[in-house]
C-alpha positions as a Markdown table, in Angstrom:
| # | Residue | x | y | z |
|---|---|---|---|---|
| 1 | Unk | -2.4 | -28.9 | -31.0 |
| 2 | Unk | -3.7 | -30.9 | -27.6 |
| 3 | Unk | -6.8 | -29.6 | -25.7 |
| 4 | Unk | -4.7 | -28.6 | -22.3 |
| 5 | Unk | -2.6 | -27.0 | -25.0 |
| 6 | Unk | -5.4 | -24.8 | -26.2 |
| 7 | Unk | -7.0 | -24.4 | -22.2 |
| 8 | Unk | -3.4 | -22.9 | -21.3 |
| 9 | Unk | -3.1 | -20.4 | -24.3 |
| 10 | Unk | -6.4 | -19.4 | -23.4 |
| 11 | Unk | -5.6 | -18.8 | -19.6 |
| 12 | Unk | -2.2 | -17.0 | -20.5 |
| 13 | Unk | -4.4 | -14.8 | -22.9 |
| 14 | Unk | -6.3 | -13.9 | -20.0 |
| 15 | Unk | -4.1 | -12.7 | -17.7 |
| 16 | Unk | -1.9 | -10.6 | -19.7 |
| 17 | Unk | -5.2 | -8.8 | -20.5 |
| 18 | Unk | -6.0 | -8.6 | -16.9 |
| 19 | Unk | -2.8 | -7.5 | -16.0 |
| 20 | Unk | -3.3 | -4.8 | -18.9 |
| 21 | Unk | -6.4 | -3.3 | -18.2 |
| 22 | Unk | -4.9 | -3.7 | -14.2 |
| 23 | Unk | -1.8 | -1.3 | -15.9 |
| 24 | Unk | -4.2 | 1.1 | -17.3 |
| 25 | Unk | -5.9 | 1.7 | -14.3 |
| 26 | Unk | -3.0 | 2.2 | -12.2 |
| 27 | Unk | -1.3 | 4.3 | -14.6 |
| 28 | Unk | -4.8 | 6.8 | -14.5 |
| 29 | Unk | -4.9 | 6.8 | -11.3 |
| 30 | Unk | -0.9 | 7.5 | -10.7 |
| 31 | Unk | -1.2 | 10.3 | -13.5 |
| 32 | Unk | -4.0 | 11.8 | -12.1 |
| 33 | Unk | -6.3 | 10.9 | -14.8 |
| 34 | Unk | -8.7 | 9.3 | -12.0 |
| 35 | Unk | -9.0 | 11.1 | -8.8 |
| 36 | Unk | -10.2 | 9.7 | -5.3 |
| 37 | Unk | -14.2 | 10.1 | -5.5 |
| 38 | Unk | -14.2 | 9.0 | -8.9 |
| 39 | Unk | -16.2 | 5.8 | -10.0 |
| 40 | Unk | -15.7 | 3.0 | -13.1 |
| 41 | Unk | -18.4 | 0.6 | -14.2 |
| 42 | Unk | -17.0 | -2.2 | -15.7 |
| 43 | Unk | -19.1 | -2.0 | -18.8 |
| 44 | Unk | -18.1 | 0.8 | -19.7 |
| 45 | Unk | -14.5 | 0.0 | -18.9 |
| 46 | Unk | -15.0 | -2.9 | -21.1 |
| 47 | Unk | -16.1 | -1.3 | -23.9 |
| 48 | Unk | -13.8 | 1.4 | -23.9 |
| 49 | Unk | -10.8 | -0.7 | -24.1 |
| 50 | Unk | -12.7 | -3.3 | -26.1 |
| 51 | Unk | -11.8 | -6.4 | -23.9 |
| 52 | Unk | -14.6 | -8.5 | -22.0 |
| 53 | Unk | -15.4 | -8.0 | -18.7 |
| 54 | Unk | -13.9 | -10.8 | -17.5 |
| 55 | Unk | -10.1 | -9.3 | -17.0 |
| 56 | Unk | -11.7 | -5.8 | -16.4 |
| 57 | Unk | -13.5 | -7.3 | -13.3 |
| 58 | Unk | -10.1 | -9.4 | -12.2 |
| 59 | Unk | -8.5 | -6.0 | -12.5 |
| 60 | Unk | -10.6 | -4.3 | -10.2 |
| 61 | Unk | -10.6 | -7.0 | -8.1 |
| 62 | Unk | -7.1 | -6.8 | -7.9 |
| 63 | Unk | -7.1 | -3.1 | -6.8 |
| 64 | Unk | -9.6 | -3.4 | -4.2 |
| 65 | Unk | -7.3 | -6.4 | -2.8 |
| 66 | Unk | -4.6 | -3.0 | -2.8 |
| 67 | Unk | -6.6 | -0.9 | -1.0 |
| 68 | Unk | -6.4 | 1.2 | -4.3 |
| 69 | Unk | -10.5 | 0.9 | -5.3 |
| 70 | Unk | -14.1 | -0.5 | -3.6 |
| 71 | Unk | -16.6 | -1.7 | -4.7 |
| 72 | Unk | -19.3 | 1.2 | -5.1 |
| 73 | Unk | -22.6 | 0.3 | -6.2 |
| 74 | Unk | -23.8 | -2.2 | -9.1 |
| 75 | Unk | -20.6 | -3.6 | -11.0 |
| 76 | Unk | -19.4 | -0.3 | -10.2 |
| 77 | Unk | -15.7 | 0.5 | -8.3 |
| 78 | Unk | -14.5 | 4.0 | -7.2 |
| 79 | Unk | -10.9 | 4.9 | -6.6 |
| 80 | Unk | -10.0 | 5.6 | -2.9 |
| 81 | Unk | -8.8 | 8.5 | -1.3 |
| 82 | Unk | -5.0 | 7.9 | 0.8 |
| 83 | Unk | -5.1 | 8.1 | 4.6 |
| 84 | Unk | -2.3 | 9.4 | 7.1 |
| 85 | Unk | -2.6 | 5.6 | 8.3 |
| 86 | Unk | -2.5 | 3.9 | 4.5 |
| 87 | Unk | 0.6 | 6.2 | 4.4 |
| 88 | Unk | 2.3 | 5.1 | 7.5 |
| 89 | Unk | 1.4 | 1.8 | 7.0 |
| 90 | Unk | 3.4 | 1.8 | 3.0 |
| 91 | Unk | 6.5 | 3.5 | 4.5 |
| 92 | Unk | 6.8 | 0.7 | 7.4 |
| 93 | Unk | 6.5 | -2.1 | 5.1 |
| 94 | Unk | 9.0 | -0.8 | 2.8 |
| 95 | Unk | 11.2 | 0.1 | 5.5 |
| 96 | Unk | 11.2 | -3.7 | 6.7 |
| 97 | Unk | 11.6 | -4.9 | 3.0 |
| 98 | Unk | 14.2 | -2.2 | 1.5 |
| 99 | Unk | 16.0 | -1.5 | 4.5 |
| 100 | Unk | 16.8 | -5.2 | 5.1 |
| 101 | Unk | 17.7 | -5.8 | 1.5 |
| 102 | Unk | 20.1 | -2.6 | 1.8 |
| 103 | Unk | 22.0 | -4.6 | 4.2 |
| 104 | Unk | 22.3 | -7.8 | 2.6 |
| 105 | Unk | 23.6 | -6.1 | -0.6 |
| 106 | Unk | 25.7 | -3.9 | 1.7 |
| 107 | Unk | 27.3 | -6.8 | 2.8 |
| 108 | Unk | 27.4 | -9.7 | 0.2 |
| 109 | Unk | 27.0 | -8.0 | -3.2 |
| 110 | Unk | 29.7 | -7.7 | -6.0 |
| 111 | Unk | 31.0 | -5.0 | -7.9 |
| 112 | Unk | 28.5 | -6.4 | -10.9 |
| 113 | Unk | 25.6 | -5.8 | -8.6 |
| 114 | Unk | 26.3 | -2.9 | -7.5 |
| 115 | Unk | 27.3 | -1.6 | -10.9 |
| 116 | Unk | 23.4 | -2.5 | -12.1 |
| 117 | Unk | 22.2 | -0.3 | -8.7 |
| 118 | Unk | 24.2 | 2.6 | -9.6 |
| 119 | Unk | 22.9 | 2.8 | -13.2 |
| 120 | Unk | 19.4 | 2.8 | -11.9 |
| 121 | Unk | 20.2 | 5.1 | -9.2 |
| 122 | Unk | 22.0 | 7.5 | -11.7 |
| 123 | Unk | 18.6 | 8.0 | -14.4 |
| 124 | Unk | 16.9 | 11.8 | -13.8 |
| 125 | Unk | 13.8 | 12.0 | -14.6 |
| 126 | Unk | 13.1 | 14.2 | -18.5 |
| 127 | Unk | 9.9 | 15.9 | -18.3 |
| 128 | Unk | 9.4 | 16.5 | -14.9 |
| 129 | Unk | 5.6 | 14.2 | -15.1 |
| 130 | Unk | 4.2 | 12.3 | -12.6 |
| 131 | Unk | 4.8 | 9.5 | -14.6 |
| 132 | Unk | 8.4 | 9.6 | -15.1 |
| 133 | Unk | 9.2 | 10.7 | -11.4 |
| 134 | Unk | 7.6 | 8.0 | -10.1 |
| 135 | Unk | 9.2 | 5.5 | -12.2 |
| 136 | Unk | 12.6 | 6.8 | -11.6 |
| 137 | Unk | 12.3 | 6.9 | -8.3 |
| 138 | Unk | 10.3 | 3.3 | -7.8 |
| 139 | Unk | 13.2 | 1.7 | -10.6 |
| 140 | Unk | 15.9 | 2.6 | -8.1 |
| 141 | Unk | 15.0 | 1.2 | -5.1 |
| 142 | Unk | 14.0 | -1.7 | -6.9 |
| 143 | Unk | 17.4 | -2.2 | -8.1 |
| 144 | Unk | 18.2 | -2.5 | -4.6 |
| 145 | Unk | 16.0 | -5.5 | -4.0 |
| 146 | Unk | 16.6 | -7.1 | -6.8 |
| 147 | Unk | 20.2 | -7.0 | -6.2 |
| 148 | Unk | 20.1 | -9.3 | -3.3 |
| 149 | Unk | 18.6 | -12.1 | -6.2 |
| 150 | Unk | 15.5 | -12.9 | -3.6 |
| 151 | Unk | 13.1 | -13.5 | -5.6 |
| 152 | Unk | 10.2 | -13.1 | -2.8 |
| 153 | Unk | 11.8 | -9.3 | -1.2 |
| 154 | Unk | 11.5 | -8.6 | -4.7 |
| 155 | Unk | 8.0 | -10.1 | -4.9 |
| 156 | Unk | 7.2 | -8.3 | -2.1 |
| 157 | Unk | 8.6 | -4.8 | -3.0 |
| 158 | Unk | 6.2 | -5.0 | -5.7 |
| 159 | Unk | 3.4 | -5.7 | -4.0 |
| 160 | Unk | 4.2 | -2.6 | -1.5 |
| 161 | Unk | 4.5 | -0.4 | -4.5 |
| 162 | Unk | 1.6 | -1.7 | -6.3 |
| 163 | Unk | -0.5 | -0.4 | -3.5 |
| 164 | Unk | 1.8 | 2.9 | -3.3 |
| 165 | Unk | -0.5 | 5.7 | -4.8 |
| 166 | Unk | 1.1 | 8.1 | -2.8 |
| 167 | Unk | 3.4 | 8.4 | -4.9 |
| 168 | Unk | 0.8 | 10.5 | -7.0 |
| 169 | Unk | 1.6 | 13.3 | -4.2 |
| 170 | Unk | 5.3 | 12.0 | -4.5 |
| 171 | Unk | 5.6 | 14.2 | -8.4 |
| 172 | Unk | 4.5 | 17.5 | -6.6 |
| 173 | Unk | 7.3 | 16.9 | -3.5 |
| 174 | Unk | 10.3 | 16.6 | -5.7 |
| 175 | Unk | 9.8 | 17.7 | -8.9 |
| 176 | Unk | 7.7 | 21.0 | -8.4 |
| 177 | Unk | 8.7 | 22.0 | -5.1 |
| 178 | Unk | 12.3 | 20.5 | -4.8 |
| 179 | Unk | 13.4 | 19.7 | -8.3 |
| 180 | Unk | 15.1 | 16.0 | -9.1 |
| 181 | Unk | 18.5 | 17.6 | -7.8 |
| 182 | Unk | 17.4 | 16.7 | -4.0 |
| 183 | Unk | 16.5 | 13.2 | -4.7 |
| 184 | Unk | 19.8 | 12.7 | -6.7 |
| 185 | Unk | 21.6 | 13.7 | -3.6 |
| 186 | Unk | 19.9 | 11.1 | -1.3 |
| 187 | Unk | 20.4 | 7.9 | -3.7 |
| 188 | Unk | 24.0 | 9.2 | -3.6 |
| 189 | Unk | 24.3 | 9.1 | 0.1 |
| 190 | Unk | 22.5 | 5.7 | -0.1 |
| 191 | Unk | 24.5 | 4.2 | -2.8 |
| 192 | Unk | 27.3 | 5.3 | -0.8 |
| 193 | Unk | 26.1 | 3.7 | 2.0 |
| 194 | Unk | 25.8 | 0.3 | -0.1 |
| 195 | Unk | 28.9 | 0.3 | -1.4 |
| 196 | Unk | 30.6 | 1.0 | 2.3 |
| 197 | Unk | 30.4 | -3.0 | 3.1 |
| 198 | Unk | 28.8 | -2.3 | 6.4 |
| 199 | Unk | 25.2 | -3.7 | 6.0 |
| 200 | Unk | 24.0 | -2.2 | 9.3 |
| 201 | Unk | 25.0 | 1.2 | 8.1 |
| 202 | Unk | 23.5 | 0.6 | 4.5 |
| 203 | Unk | 20.0 | -0.4 | 6.6 |
| 204 | Unk | 20.1 | 2.7 | 8.6 |
| 205 | Unk | 20.7 | 4.7 | 5.4 |
| 206 | Unk | 17.8 | 3.3 | 3.4 |
| 207 | Unk | 15.5 | 3.3 | 6.9 |
| 208 | Unk | 16.1 | 7.5 | 6.9 |
| 209 | Unk | 15.9 | 7.7 | 4.0 |
| 210 | Unk | 12.0 | 6.4 | 3.2 |
| 211 | Unk | 11.5 | 7.8 | 6.8 |
| 212 | Unk | 12.5 | 11.2 | 5.6 |
| 213 | Unk | 10.2 | 10.4 | 2.4 |
| 214 | Unk | 7.0 | 9.1 | 4.9 |
| 215 | Unk | 7.3 | 12.9 | 7.0 |
| 216 | Unk | 7.5 | 14.5 | 3.0 |
| 217 | Unk | 4.3 | 12.5 | 1.9 |
| 218 | Unk | 2.3 | 12.9 | 5.3 |
| 219 | Unk | 3.2 | 16.9 | 4.8 |
| 220 | Unk | 2.3 | 16.8 | 1.3 |
| 221 | Unk | -1.1 | 14.7 | 1.6 |
| 222 | Unk | -2.1 | 17.5 | 4.4 |
| 223 | Unk | -1.8 | 20.2 | 2.1 |
| 224 | Unk | -4.1 | 18.4 | -0.1 |
| 225 | Unk | -7.4 | 17.7 | 2.6 |
């Protein structure tokens, strides 16, 4: 193995470790194991996860860029509280990306692409947990964007949903308060619009769906203040 191959292998391993730490932290926040105000110390986290400080630092800095955590004291980071403006900004960005994706899908996608979206939207949560509720909804919406075959739109979607720690509220909203049937009904309406071949209708339906979610999120956020 050449020296350059060794370095590439080390680099890939470091990237995987940083991604692993990032995902573990994000899962802890989504599940409520870490809440706003909780502090994470780099050295302690590295020791607990049995990794070096470098991937931990990279993961924490990524969460900071996404507005999920902020530096707090020496080598520490704190989970940030959601604000109404943050939630509004997230949902406005979702309208732009997912609304446009819905238009493209309705106008251009074939039966196979629509079938994949229908399969994703047909999946329901099995245990009513925060994680399963979040993941089922995320994958349903991601399927719409993925069906456009536009890698840049999909990257933007993943970035936006990576910031969507408002999804912690989502579980209380759709699972505890209304049940998964409500979400299934709204996704069914969306699927009908996507299959209509009418781009403007599909975009409008997606935007209305997202705005409805925004109002519910803001309501839940105010209740938790």
